[in-house]
Structures are given as C-alpha cells and as structure tokens.
C-alpha angles and dihedrals in degrees: 000000000000123000091250093050091046091053091046094052092048091047092054091047094050097043091050091052091049090051090057094057115112120234089250092053091051093047094049094047091045091054092050092048093048091051090055094045090053090057096048117109091219090058099040093047098044122112089208139014119217103198144144142245114247118254133182099356098326115146112273111235093169091114091059090050091051091050090047091053089049087054089052094249118145116251121206122193130184123255125184116241108207094194092066096021091233143102129260130178127253130193114238131188098193125033091209107037097039096052138078134168110282133208094287095043094261123127108258136175113274117271092242093064113093125241121259109239110250092236089062090055094056096062116121092238092064114092119200124217103200127191119208144170092236140350134196132221094264096051103264112148134210113206132177092289101257099099095231096137095042087058094045091050094047110133096358118155096188126094116280112211120194112213111208149156105249092246087059090067108089131179098253138355130199108259131211125200094250095051114115111217123221121240094209136017121210118194136170088265109032153356119249119198101207092188090072097047132083131204092266096058117109 
C-alpha cells in the first residue's frame, strides 16, 4: 500500500467515525478540550490565537476564542480566498457578529474585514489551534489532503496545538516533507507534549 493510499484509507475511516458522533458527544468533548486549552501555558501566554470554527463534528473551540477576546488577545480565523483558491487569516473581534457562512459552509470572517499579513502570523507570540483528521504521538497531522494548514503554518515560530478527539491520536502517521508538525496535542482526555516524544513512543 502506498503512503497516499494509506493516508486516504485512514482519512476515510476517521471522518466516518466523526460523522457518527452525536451532538451530545461533540458538546461534551468540546467542553473538555476547551477546559484543557484554557489551562495551557501556550494559550494563556499568547498575544494572539490563530484558530478555526468547527465544521462537521470538529471540536468547538469558540468558547476559548471568546475568552481570549475578553482577555484582549487577538483572534485570527481562516477565510477562503477564491481568487487564489486558498485560505488566509483574518482578525476578528466578535465570533458571532464578524462571521458568516463561507463557500464551503464553514463560518468565516466577513469579506469586508482585511487580511492579516502572513508575516504577522509567524510571530512567536501567536499560538495556533489546529484541527485535523488524525494526529500521531510525535505531532504529525493528517488533514483533508489539500495542504491548506501546511501553507498557513509555513514559517511560524509560535506554538502549534493540534485539537483532537482522543481516538484521533494514533501511534504513527506517514509524513511528507511539507507537513508541519504540532508541538502539543490537546484531546478530550489528555494533553500530549510532542516535543518530548520520539517516533518510538506509544
């Protein structure tokens, strides 16, 4: 089996499992994840959070974003740019009023709000909360296969935190050269510091 087919099979399996979650399961897991994120030094000490809005059963981190705004932190969220068929990040001040449904049915910042320059996103005081289809113990991430987040995270010096259901964390994933690893994984059951682990850890 090739690396691409292995990734595709795992992606299908994980997305199917996520589709079967009940709303109550998603809510309970999201609350647990948000509680752990609020206690994480990389989140508490950040000047800004670059995050996401949950879609199709992803863990909902919006409560953490509301808290961050109340603490006068900046919050950056992704918006699709049709002209270049890719995502950029936008600064929002209200996670309700500043968002509308985007081209893929995901809540995105309004079109009138300007983009954040990429160089501002790479600063060490910007912490990223990153969704994924699967992660492994050393921080490798499996996304939807389009490379959007790998491009957004390119050159970043801040902490990259993978947000996952615990069953999304596997022992090892196939890795490509352009993949950007996570520093920490936060699930509904635990926090995994990937910086202290090696590929042989279970």
